[in-house]
C-alpha positions in Angstrom: 2.5 -20.8 -20.5 1.5 -17.0 -20.1 1.5 -15.5 -17.1 -1.1 -13.3 -17.8 -3.2 -13.1 -20.8 -6.9 -11.9 -21.6 -9.1 -15.3 -22.2 -10.3 -14.7 -25.8 -12.4 -17.1 -28.0 -10.5 -19.2 -28.5 -8.4 -19.5 -25.2 -12.0 -20.3 -23.2 -11.8 -23.7 -21.2 -13.2 -26.6 -22.7 -13.4 -28.6 -20.4 -14.3 -29.0 -16.4 -10.9 -29.9 -15.5 -9.4 -26.8 -17.0 -11.5 -24.8 -14.0 -12.0 -27.8 -11.3 -9.3 -26.1 -9.0 -10.9 -22.5 -9.2 -13.7 -24.3 -8.8 -12.8 -25.4 -5.2 -11.9 -22.4 -4.4 -15.6 -21.4 -5.3 -17.0 -24.0 -3.3 -15.1 -23.3 -0.3 -16.5 -20.2 0.0 -19.3 -21.1 -0.3 -20.1 -24.3 1.7 -18.6 -22.3 4.6 -21.0 -19.3 4.4 -23.6 -21.5 4.0 -23.2 -24.1 6.4 -22.6 -21.7 9.2 -26.3 -19.9 8.4 -28.0 -22.9 9.7 -25.8 -24.3 12.3 -25.8 -21.2 14.3 -29.6 -22.5 15.4 -28.6 -25.3 17.3 -26.0 -23.4 19.8 -28.5 -21.1 20.5 -29.5 -23.2 24.2 -25.7 -23.5 25.1 -25.6 -20.0 24.4 -27.9 -19.1 26.9 -26.5 -20.9 29.8 -23.1 -19.4 28.7 -23.8 -16.2 28.8 -26.6 -16.2 31.1 -29.2 -14.9 28.6 -32.8 -14.9 27.3 -33.5 -16.5 23.3 -34.6 -13.4 22.8 -31.7 -11.6 22.8 -29.7 -14.2 21.5 -31.9 -14.7 18.5 -30.5 -11.9 17.2 -27.2 -13.8 16.5 -29.2 -15.5 13.5 -31.6 -12.3 12.7 -28.8 -10.3 12.7 -26.2 -12.6 9.8 -29.5 -13.0 8.3 -29.9 -9.3 8.1 -26.8 -8.2 7.6 -26.4 -10.8 4.0 -30.1 -9.5 2.6 -28.8 -5.4 3.5 -25.1 -6.6 1.1 -26.6 -8.7 -1.7 -27.7 -5.4 -4.0 -24.0 -4.2 -4.0 -22.1 -7.6 -5.2 -22.8 -6.8 -8.6 -22.0 -3.5 -8.4 -18.7 -3.5 -6.4 -18.0 -6.7 -8.8 -18.1 -4.5 -12.2 -16.4 -1.8 -10.4 -13.4 -3.5 -8.7 -13.4 -7.2 -9.9 -15.4 -10.3 -8.7 -12.2 -12.0 -7.6 -10.8 -9.1 -4.8 -14.6 -8.9 -3.8 -14.9 -12.5 -3.4 -12.2 -13.2 -1.7 -12.2 -9.6 0.5 -15.9 -11.3 1.1 -14.2 -14.6 2.5 -11.2 -12.8 4.4 -14.3 -10.5 6.2 -16.4 -13.5 6.9 -13.3 -15.7 8.3 -12.5 -12.6 10.6 -15.7 -12.3 11.5 -15.7 -16.1 12.7 -12.5 -15.4 14.6 -14.2 -12.4 16.9 -17.1 -14.6 17.2 -15.0 -17.2 18.9 -13.9 -14.7 21.2 -17.3 -12.9 22.1 -17.6 -12.4 25.9 -20.8 -11.2 25.8 -24.1 -11.3 23.8 -24.2 -7.8 22.4 -20.4 -8.6 21.3 -21.3 -11.7 19.4 -24.7 -10.1 17.5 -21.9 -7.5 16.2 -19.5 -10.4 15.3 -22.2 -12.2 13.2 -23.4 -8.6 12.1 -19.4 -9.1 10.5 -19.9 -12.2 9.2 -23.4 -11.3 7.4 -21.4 -8.6 5.8 -18.8 -10.9 4.5 -20.8 -13.7 3.6 -23.9 -12.1 1.8 -22.1 -11.1 -1.2 -19.9 -14.8 -1.8 -23.2 -16.5 -3.3 -24.2 -14.0 -5.7 -20.6 -13.2 -6.7 -19.8 -17.1 -6.4 -22.8 -18.1 -9.1 -21.7 -15.2 -11.4 -17.8 -16.3 -11.1 -19.0 -20.2 -12.0 -21.4 -19.2 -15.1 -18.2 -17.2 -16.5 -15.8 -19.4 -15.8 -18.3 -22.0 -17.5 -16.7 -24.3 -20.8 -19.1 -23.6 -23.7 -21.8 -26.6 -24.1 -21.2 -27.6 -20.3 -22.9 -24.2 -18.3 -24.7 -26.7 -16.4 -22.8 -29.4 -15.6 -20.4 -26.9 -13.8 -23.5 -25.3 -12.2 -24.6 -28.3 -11.1 -21.1 -29.4 -9.2 -21.6 -25.3 -7.5 -25.0 -26.5 -6.2 -23.7 -29.3 -4.3 -22.3 -27.3 -1.3 -25.4 -25.2 -1.5 -27.7 -27.8 -0.9 -25.6 -29.8 1.6 -24.4 -27.4 3.8 -27.7 -26.8 5.2 -28.4 -30.5 6.0 -24.8 -30.9 7.8 -25.1 -27.6 9.6 -27.1 -29.3 12.1 -24.9 -32.7 12.6 -21.7 -30.6 13.0 -22.8 -27.8 15.2 -24.8 -31.0 17.5 -21.2 -32.3 17.2 -19.5 -29.6 18.4 -21.6 -28.4 20.7 -22.5 -31.7 22.7 -18.5 -32.7 22.1 -16.2 -29.4 22.6 -17.4 -26.4 22.9 -20.3 -23.5 21.1 -17.0 -21.2 19.8 -15.5 -24.6 17.6 -18.7 -23.6 15.4 -16.6 -20.4 14.6 -13.1 -22.0 14.7 -13.5 -24.6 12.4 -14.1 -22.1 9.9 -10.0 -20.2 10.2 -8.6 -23.2 8.6 -11.0 -23.4 5.7 -11.2 -19.7 5.2 -7.8 -19.5 5.2 -7.5 -22.4 2.4 -10.3 -20.7 0.4 -8.5 -17.3 0.0 -4.5 -18.8 -0.7 -6.4 -21.3 -3.9 -8.7 -18.1 -4.3 -5.7 -16.1 -5.1 -3.4 -18.5 -6.8 -6.1 -20.1 -8.9 -8.9 -17.6 -9.2 -9.1 -15.7 -12.8 -9.3 -12.1 -12.5 -12.2 -11.2 -14.7 -11.8 -7.9 -16.0 -13.2 -4.8 -14.8 -16.2 -3.2 -16.5 -16.7 0.6 -16.9 -19.8 1.4 -14.7 -21.2 4.6 -13.5 -20.2 6.6 -10.4 -22.4 4.4 -6.8 -25.7 4.7 -7.4 -26.2 6.5 -3.5 -29.9 6.2 -3.5 -29.8 2.8 -4.8 -27.3 2.0 -2.5 -29.4 3.3 0.4 -32.8 1.7 -0.4 -32.0 -1.1 -1.8 -30.3 -2.5 1.3 -32.8 -1.2 3.7 -35.5 -2.3 1.5 -34.3 -6.0 1.6 -33.1 -6.1 5.3 -36.6 -4.5 6.5 -38.7 -6.6 4.4 -36.5 -9.8 5.6 -36.5 -8.3 8.7 -40.7 -7.9 9.2 -41.6 -10.8 7.2 -39.5 -13.2 10.0 -41.0 -11.0 13.0 -44.5 -11.8 11.4 -43.7 -15.7 12.5 -44.3 -14.8 16.0 -46.9 -12.1 15.6 -48.4 -10.6 12.4 -49.9 -7.5 14.2 -46.5 -6.7 16.3 -45.6 -3.5 15.7 -41.8 -5.0 14.9 -43.4 -6.6 11.9 -45.3 -3.8 10.8 -42.8 -1.1 11.3 -40.5 -3.6 9.4 -42.5 -4.4 6.3 -43.8 -0.8 5.9 -40.3 0.6 5.7 -39.2 -2.4 3.1 -42.5 -1.8 1.2 -41.9 2.0 0.7 -37.7 1.8 0.4 -38.7 -1.0 -2.6 -40.8 1.2 -4.2 -38.6 3.9 -4.0 -35.9 1.6 -5.0 -37.5 0.7 -8.1 -38.6 4.0 -9.4 -34.4 5.4 -8.6 -33.3 2.0 -10.6 -35.1 2.6 -13.3 -33.9 6.5 -14.1 -30.6 5.5 -13.6 -28.5 4.9 -16.9 -26.2 2.3 -14.7 -28.1 0.9 -11.3 -27.3 -1.5 -8.9 -29.4 -3.5 -9.8 -30.4 -4.3 -13.5 -34.2 -4.4 -12.9 -35.0 -4.0 -16.7 -33.6 -7.1 -17.2 -37.9 -8.0 -16.3 -38.6 -7.1 -19.8 -37.5 -10.6 -20.8 -40.5 -12.4 -20.5 -38.5 -15.9 -20.1 -36.5 -14.3 -17.2 -39.7 -13.0 -15.5 -41.3 -16.0 -15.7 -38.4 -17.7 -14.3 -37.7 -15.6 -11.3 -41.8 -16.3 -10.4 -41.6 -19.9 -10.3 -38.3 -19.4 -8.6 -40.3 -17.5 -5.9 -43.0 -20.6 -5.9 -40.3 -22.5 -5.6 -38.4 -21.3 -3.0 -41.2 -21.1 -0.5 -42.1 -25.1 -1.2 -38.2 -25.9 -0.8 -37.3 -23.4 1.9 -40.5 -24.3 3.8 -39.9 -27.8 3.9 -36.4 -27.7 4.9 -37.7 -25.5 7.8 -40.3 -27.7 9.1 -38.5 -31.3 8.9 -36.2 -30.1 11.4 -38.8 -28.6 13.8 -41.3 -31.6 12.8 -38.2 -34.0 14.6 -37.7 -31.9 17.4 -41.2 -30.7 18.6 -43.2 -33.3 17.5 -40.5 -36.7 17.7 -38.9 -35.0 20.6 -34.8 -36.0 18.8 -32.3 -33.7 19.3 -30.2 -31.7 17.0 -27.6 -34.0 16.4 -30.1 -36.7 15.6 -32.3 -34.7 13.8 -29.2 -33.8 11.4 -28.1 -37.3 11.3 -31.9 -38.5 10.3 -31.6 -35.5 7.4 -28.8 -37.6 6.0 -30.8 -39.1 3.5 -32.3 -35.6 2.3 -28.8 -34.6 2.2 -27.0 -37.7 -0.3 -30.4 -37.5 -2.3 -29.0 -33.5 -3.3 -25.7 -34.4 -3.4 -26.2 -37.2 -6.1 -29.4 -35.3 -8.4 -27.6 -32.0 -7.9 -24.7 -33.0 -10.8 -27.0 -35.7 -12.6 -29.7 -32.5 -13.2 -26.5 -29.7 -14.1 -25.4 -32.3 -16.6 -29.1 -32.9 -18.2 -29.9 -29.1 -17.7 -27.3 -28.9 -20.8 -29.1 -31.1 -22.7 -32.6 -30.7 -22.1 -33.1 -27.1 -20.4 -34.8 -26.3 -17.1 -38.4 -27.1 -17.8 -38.5 -31.2 -17.3 -36.2 -30.8 -14.7 -38.1 -28.2 -12.5 -40.9 -30.0 -13.3 -39.5 -33.3 -12.2 -38.3 -31.5 -9.0 -41.9 -30.1 -8.3 -43.2 -33.4 -8.4 -41.1 -34.8 -6.1 -41.0 -32.2 -3.5 -44.9 -32.4 -3.9 -45.3 -36.0 -3.0 -42.7 -36.0 -0.2 -44.8 -33.2 1.4 -47.6 -35.6 0.8 -46.0 -38.6 2.3 -45.3 -36.7 5.6 -49.0 -34.9 5.9 -49.6 -38.8 6.1 -47.4 -39.6 9.1 -48.6 -40.1 12.4 -47.6 -39.6 16.1 -46.3 -43.3 16.5 -44.7 -43.6 13.3 -40.9 -44.5 13.6 -38.1 -42.8 12.1 -38.1 -45.4 8.6 -41.2 -43.9 7.4 -39.8 -40.5 7.0 -36.8 -41.8 5.0 -38.3 -42.5 1.8 -40.1 -38.3 2.0 -36.7 -37.1 3.3 -34.8 -38.8 0.2 -37.7 -37.1 -2.4 -37.1 -33.9 -0.9 -33.6 -34.2 -1.5 -33.8 -35.1 -5.2 -36.3 -32.9 -6.1 -34.3 -30.2 -5.0 -31.7 -31.1 -6.4 -33.4 -32.0 -9.4 -35.1 -28.4 -9.7 -33.0 -25.4 -8.0 -29.7 -24.6 -10.0 -31.1 -25.6 -13.1 -33.4 -22.9 -12.7 -30.8 -20.7 -11.2 -29.0 -21.0 -14.6 -31.5 -20.8 -16.6 -32.2 -17.3 -15.4 -29.1 -16.6 -15.8 -29.0 -17.5 -19.6 -32.2 -15.3 -20.1 -30.0 -12.5 -18.9 -28.2 -10.3 -20.8 -24.8 -11.6 -20.2 -22.9 -8.1 -19.1 -25.4 -7.8 -16.6 -24.9 -11.3 -15.1 -23.3 -10.2 -11.7 -26.4 -7.7 -11.4 -28.6 -10.3 -12.0 -27.3 -12.6 -9.6 -27.3 -10.3 -7.1 -31.1 -9.6 -7.7 -32.2 -13.3 -7.2 -30.3 -13.7 -4.4 -32.0 -10.5 -2.5 -35.6 -11.5 -3.5 -34.5 -15.5 -2.4 -33.6 -14.0 0.9 -37.0 -12.3 1.2 -38.8 -15.6 0.1 -37.0 -17.7 2.2 -38.1 -15.4 5.5 -41.7 -15.2 4.1 -42.0 -19.0 3.9 -40.9 -19.6 7.6 -42.5 -16.7 8.8 -45.8 -17.8 6.8 -45.1 -21.7 8.1 -44.6 -20.9 12.1 -47.9 -18.9 11.7 -49.7 -21.4 10.4 -48.2 -23.8 12.2 -49.0 -22.1 15.6 -52.6 -21.3 14.7 -53.0 -25.4 13.8 -51.6 -25.9 17.6 -53.5 -23.6 19.1 -56.3 -25.1 17.4 -55.9 -28.7 18.8 -55.1 -27.3 22.2 -58.7 -25.7 22.3 -60.2 -29.1 20.8 -58.3 -30.6 23.5 -58.9 -34.3 22.4 -55.7 -35.5 21.5 -52.2 -35.8 23.2 -49.7 -33.5 23.0 -48.0 -36.1 20.7 -51.0 -36.2 18.3 -51.5 -32.5 18.6 -48.0 -31.6 16.9 -48.2 -34.5 14.5 -51.4 -33.1 13.4 -50.3 -29.6 13.3 -47.2 -30.4 11.3 -49.2 -32.6 8.6 -52.2 -29.7 8.3 -49.2 -27.4 7.6 -47.5 -29.7 4.9 -50.6 -30.1 3.3 -50.3 -26.2 2.3 -46.7 -27.3 1.1 -48.1 -29.4 -0.9 -50.2 -27.1 -2.7 -47.8 -24.5 -3.4 -45.2 -27.7 -4.8 -48.1 -27.9 -7.1 -48.6 -24.9 -8.1 -44.8 -24.7 -8.8 -44.9 -28.0 -10.7 -47.8 -26.5 -12.5 -46.2 -22.5 -13.5 -42.4 -25.1 -15.1 -44.3 -25.7 -17.7 -44.4 -22.3 -19.1 -40.5 -22.0 -18.8 -39.4 -22.0 -22.5 -36.7 -24.4 -23.7 -33.4 -21.8 -24.2 -32.0 -22.1 -28.1 -29.1 -24.3 -28.4 -25.9 -21.9 -28.6 -22.8 -23.3 -30.8 -20.0 -23.2 -28.9 -18.6 -20.4 -31.1 -22.0 -18.3 -29.8 -21.7 -19.2 -26.1 -18.0 -17.5 -26.7 -18.7 -14.5 -27.9 -21.0 -14.4 -25.1 -18.6 -14.6 -22.7 -16.2 -12.5 -24.5 -18.6 -9.7 -23.3 -16.8 -10.2 -20.4 -12.9 -11.1 -20.4 -11.0 -13.0 -18.2 -7.2 -12.4 -17.1 -6.2 -15.7 -16.8 -2.8 -15.6 -13.7 -1.2 -19.1 -13.6 
């Protein structure tokens, strides 16, 4: 076997088995980063006691992590093209692992916040690079199946995060939330070094300095401002964050459109398939992330379950997502994204509606079907829509496109959480002032009314799904030709 050869049309992998080991390295990195993003919320009460600190300060361990991720996502595509996707991916995993070690050793809230930002800087580039990497590795005719396999950790990790973190906090110490990342990260790096192919670097212009400044500033400011809006849309923090974000975004767009080699390739919006797809993705992200955000809150505040119990109750969602994700990947290769996105959003609509019917006295059994439907809906629609967006863009811009879509998703997720938090708070205040219901009934009614908003959003996403066009069926030679623009150096 050759020790180093360029992957050409005849050497492209013909089956998923051919790329299974490098895919494991990618999945390990993805799972670790996403799991840590949801696990931290569970540890905040323990950290308050441990550091004798306030929730408002410790909340920055979550906010700082998210903002750091939003800031570096726009850089992922350029760095991958300039220095190689394999190198940047492994450096990102290493940076995240080192940040985890430092977090476990943190002796004060300020130290923990700084180390979480370091984690976020590493973790932010993992998702877009992993998606572009996986797409380029996929055998002809099996892109959907491979992307579906990669999507399993994306949906399982957020659901398992509260379970893992709750168990570690209850039965060990909060430091173990970060300590468990060390062996996982080391194994992922070792497998990655040995098995990940080296995508040949592309010729890129010098770093787009203004894009590097205003891109991260725009996405981080918007994510921060919108997240603060969940507490108070008229506060100085909210208004300053959103204002800086909007101004920076406008400047960023102007700068990028004038660049021959921009950091984020915004000209891809000239493709109507891509433009329609990303608008649908934004709508679906609000419905998906909004549901994932509201249900754990509903279980803990309205139903009184602990974080660990909430994680266990959420298992049907995780299991359903894990089952339907690979199914949707295989179906995507045959029928395209449109029927899958429509079906997934329909299931999410039904689930959100069923949750609006759950009363204060209903037990856990009433949640099993809605949770399973949410998982199935997410599994059916999420990765097919992402894969559709990648296929709608020029193949030599895959790395830049995944950075663009992931940066936008970060902002839309913040918008969903902030907006739904505002609606939930206002509905609860209304019921408190009404003074007729018990506290449990007030929470149940408030959540039911908030989920009605998600029903409407999910219906809109479902209807917009009809606008997706089925991609032209490519032959194996045509698909290989697309990939040939980005040669891959195979190191065996």
